[in-house]
N, C-alpha and C positions, 0 to 999 in steps of 0.2 A: 504493499497500500504507498502511495505517495505521501510526504512530510507537508503538512501546512503551515507554513506561517500564521503567527496570531492575530495577520491581518487579515488574510485570507477566513482563518475561523473566521472573526468579525464579520468579516462580510458577509457570508453563508449566511449567518445568524439574524443577522438587520433582515437578508431577504427575506428570509423564510418572515420573520415579526411585520413587516411592511405588508404582509398578504397579497402579493402579488403571484406568489405560486407558492404550491405544494410542496411539501418535505419529500417527498418522494422523488418531484424532482429534480427538485434542487440537488438532492443526494445524488442522482442517477448524471447531472452535467457535469459534476465537480469527481464523480466516481470513488464513493464513500458509500458504505450500507446505511439506510434511514437512521439506524438503531445509533449511531455513531454522532450525527447530525443533532438527533434530538437530546444526547448528555450533553455535545456545546452549546446547545440553547437552554437545558438546566446550570450549566455552569454560568455562561454567562446572566441569568436571572439573577441568580446567588449574590455573584461577586462582577457582574459589571466587565471592565474591561480588562480588569486583572486579572480574569479569569483563567488566559490563555497567555500571560510572562512563563516566560522558562525559570524551574529551581533547580536547585542545586545542591540543597539542604537536605542533609539525610534526614528518613523519619526514623526516631526514636523506636525502641523496642514495645513500650505500654503505649503509645501513638496506633500504632496498627493494632495493638491487641483491642482498645477501644471502639476505632472502625470496625471490629470483626463484631465487637459483641452486638454494637450499634445497630447491624446489617443484619442477626441474629434474632436482636430482640424486636427491630421494627418491622423487619420482613422485607424489607427493599433488594430489587436486585444489586449486584455487583457494579452496573454500569451506575443506577441510580446514586447508587452510595459513595462511587467515585464521584458524581459530579456533584455532593454536600461537600465532600469534602474536600474538592479541588482539586485529587488526584488525576491528573492529567492523563492515563491511561490504565482504563480499567483491569487490560492484562497486570497489572504491578498489582494489584488489591487480588486479583484469579492468586498466582503467585505466592502472597501471604497467607491467603486463606486453606491452599493445598500443603505449604510449607507446616502450618500450626495443625493441622488435620492430622496428620505423619508424625512430624517430629516434636509438638508441644511447644511450648512459650519460647523453648532454645533457639529454636531456626529464626523468631522475627526479630534477634540479635542481628546488630550490621557488622557486617564484617569489612575489613579492610582491604580495597582493590589494588591491585596494582603489584610489583614487586616488589618483596620488603629491602629495606635500607640496610645498604653496608655496616650501619653506625650499629647494628641492633643486632646485627651479627655476635661481636661476642659478648653481646648480653644476655645473648638468648638460652646459657645454660641459667642466670642468675636468676629470669624473670620466669622459669621452669622448675622452678628446685622445690622439692618437696618441706613443705612447714616443720619444724623441727618435731619431734614428737615432746609430746604434752603439751604445746602450744594451743591457745583457743582456736589457732584457726585447724589443728590437727584436729583437735577434739573434735568442730564441729563438722570436718570431711567423715571422721570416721564414725560422729553419729548417722549421717545423711547417709549413708554405706550401708548401714542397719537399719538404719530404716527401710530404703528400698529393698533389700536384702527379703528381709523381715514380709512388704508387699508383696513382694511377687512369691515366696514359695507359698504364701498362705492362699492366692488364688490359685497356683498350680496344686497345690495340695488339694484343692476345691475341686478342679474339673479330675485330678486322678482320682480321685474317688466317688465321681460320677460315672466318669467310661474308663477307667484303667490304666489307658495306656496315653499318656501325652506326647502327639505329633508336634512337628513342626508350627503346622497350622495353629496349634493350642499356642505354642508357648509367644509366637506372633501376635494373636490374640490379647494377652496378659498383658506382651509389651505398647502394645495399645490405648491399652483401657489406662497405663501410668504412666503413659505419655506426657503430661498436664503436670504430674507430681513430681516426675527425677526425669533425668538428662536419657534421651534415647539411644545415645550413645555407649553408657555405663548398663543398660537395660540391654541392650542388644549383646554387648557381651556377657552380662549374666546370664542371661539365656542361651551363651551358645549358640547362636545361626547366623549364619552368614545376614549381611545388609539385603541383598539381596532377595533372599529369601525373607526376610520382615514388608520391604516393598512391595513385592509380589503379593503375599496377603492380606497387606493394607488396600492393595486396589483391588484385589479380587471382596472384599468384606461387601456382607450385605446383596451382592447380586445372588440373584437365582440361579440356579439349577435347571439349563433348560430342560434336561432328559429326568430329570427328579420324578416326575409322574411314571415314564416307560419302567425306569427302574424298581419301579415299587409294582409295575403289574410284571415284569418278569421276575420279579421274587415269587410274586405270589402264585404263576406258571411253575414253578421250578418247583416249590412247594408243595401246590399239589396235586401236581403228575408224578413228583418222585425222578427227577428227569438226571439219568443218570450222565458218566465222564462224557465232553462235547468227541464229534470226530476228528477236532484235530490229533487229541490225543492216542486216537487209534489209528490214525495214517501216517503216523512218524516215518515210517518204513514202505517197504513194497506192498503195495496193495494185494490183496486174494480174494479167494472165497467164502475164508469164515471171515474176512474184514466186512465184504460186501456183505455179510450175512447181519451182521456186527450194526454195518450203516443202518442196514432197513431196520431193524429194531430199534436203533435211536431216533429213527425219522419219525417213525409210528408213534412213541411221546414228545419229540418236539415241536418248539412253536412255527405252524405257518401258515401261510397264506393260500385262500382258496379263490383269488380273485386272477384275471388274467395269465389262466391253466394252459392257455393253446399259444399264448407267447412264452411260456415256460417248455411246453413240450416242443414248441420249435427249436427253442436254444438249446434244449436239452439233444436232440437230433443233429443239430452242426458241430456238439461236443463231440458227437458218436463219431460223424464222417472225419472229423479234423482228428479221431484218436487212429481212427481205419484208415488213414491218408500217412500220416505217422508210422503206424505198423507198417504201409507196404513200401514206404521211404526206405524204413529199415531194413527190412529183407533184401531189397534192392541194395544197400551197400554192404550188407554181410556176402551175400551173392557176387559181388563183384570183389570184395577183398579176397574171397574163398579160392575165385581164380586166379589172382593174382599171387597168392602164396603158391598155386601149381607152378608157377613159371620159375621160382627162387628152388635151386637146386638141394639146397638143404632144406629145405622149409617141412618134409615131408617127415623126416628123421628129426626136426625136434618135436613135432605134433608126434610122433609115437610114443612122449610122453608121458603116462598117464599122468591129468593134473593140468594141462598145458592146452587152452583152447584160442582155438583160430583169431580170434577178436582179439586176447593179448599180446600173442606173437606177433602181429600185425604191427599193432601197438608198439612193441619194441622193436622189431626193425624197421619203421616209419619215426621213430626217433633216433635209431642209433644207426642206421643204413647198414648196410652190408658187412656183417658179422665178420666173414672172412679176413675184411681189413683190418682186426685190431690182433694185435700183437700177443696179447694175453688177456682173460677176465679182467683183471686188474683193471686194465686201459677201457675195458666197458665201463664199471663201475665209476675211473675217475668221469669218463664219459656225461654221466648219470649226475657226478658228483658225490658220490658214495664214499670215498675215499675219506680216511681219517684225514684229521689237521687237527694243530695244537694251539689252542692263545696263548702266545706268550711274549715276555717285552724286557730283554735285559736278562737280571736274574729270575726275574720270575715266570715261573713256570704257572701254565692253568689246566686245564681238564682235556682231554683227547676227547674228541666228538667229531661227528661228520660233518664234513666241508659244509654241503651244500649248494657248492661252486660248479652249475652245471645243469643237464635239461633236467627241469623237475617233474615232466611229465613221463622221461625216462622213468627215474626214479617212482614213479606212481605205476608203470604199469609191471617193473620189476620187482615191485612190493607187491603190487595183486595178484600176481605171477605166481610169486612165491606161497604166498597167502592158500594160492588154492593148491598148491603140490603141498601143503601141511593139512590140509585137509583131505585130500585125495589121494596123494603118494605114497605108499606101503614107505618107502626107502626116507622121504624125508620128515612121515612123521615119526619113524623112531631115532631120526636126528636129534628134534627138536624134540621130542621127549627126553633121551639120555641126556643132550643139553639140560634143561629145565631142571630134570629128576636128581640125576648122578650129579652132573658139574655143575648145579645149582643155580644154572644162570635166571637172568630174570629173561622173560618171554618176550620182550623187544629185542631183547637184546641176542635172543636165540632163532629170531626172524632175522634181521640184520643180518648174522654169519653166512643165513643158508640163503640171504638173497645174494650174496658172492661168491657163492656154491653153484648156483648157478648162473651167475654168470660167467662163470669159469668153462660149465658144463657146455654153453649156448656157443662160447668161442671155440671153443675144443671142437664139437663136433661141425661147424663150420668151416674151419679149417682144417680140420685132417678129413670130415666127409666121410666121417665112422656114426656108427647106430650108435645111441642108448644102450648103455651095461648096467644094471644096477648094480654089480658088484661091484664095479670099480666107484658109488657111487659113498660107501662106504662099507668096509668089508662086517662082516657079523661077529668075526672076534673079535674086535676094537671093540664093536659097542657092548659086548659081552665082558669083556674086559673091565 
């Protein structure tokens, strides 16, 4: 909004008083809201030509409090109150009101503006010194602190006896109720809540919950029909026939709508068509993967290992490339970022961990293939059981050792073009020992 000089304001007011034009017409011609023009008129009626003179005197805190009390007692609007007390901007009065409601009387105290003087820098410590123990100021401060703690904990204890658990919202409510009696900063510190939390709840105090009626209705339906746990808890893993039956049972007891059934049926048909199309695409991709694997010389021998599927092998080959190009299985592990590394600096030595500096998806495919072997392959099951029960390894450490063994088996078969031999994986005599 454009700034207006005192002469321009007086001219607009006199134009209204002369009665040649209405208030809305004058306000529109000078580009202001009609309510602001009426505020100027009110100020001019009360203070005459002196109403629009610029003043730089700060308002004392008691004057601000008197203005706010007058507005509350008389029921006048912010604009009218600003005009009565000749406050140039009603926004100033609005800021006083918000500050007093949130932080109490301390927020009305005027604060020095600008950068602090360098002369006061050396005297900063002397000005903020704690009063001597036993002095009148120290006793007064201690008495004020005890009064504040007594009032705060009394209100908190009253709330805890009613509802049991005290939330941050309850603490903010207590601080808000005591804001006029004590410092808000000290109360927030005593309540041990962030300032942002306090101001958030102050902003939302008194606002009705838009979903209150809906929450009551939902709770009544749940209590009436004894609704069991929701579908999300059931569908955490892959769906199946049993889970589909559970979902049907849930649907019979759940809250639903009987309107627009045709639209829902049409939408469900669309979802089923999308599912069928996705299944068809997946089948085509899997068939393409199988055709490509047939062209790789050593792929058939790798697939002969019980527990290795075509998809997992395709994932490994897609990330690693030609396995016969690796000199050793450890090279494949390094390519996947599964080699060991030590975090050290100078004399300090850290823990030896997997580096993870490689292809993350190759690590994932090797891990999934190893897990499949542990569940389906007899040799890998025996090695894993021996590691866990006899060598007392942690299960994940045993799995990672088996990932290394799988990498060496893959590279050995690809380089030498030989078939998988179960006896070479782990001799039976070694496991027995």
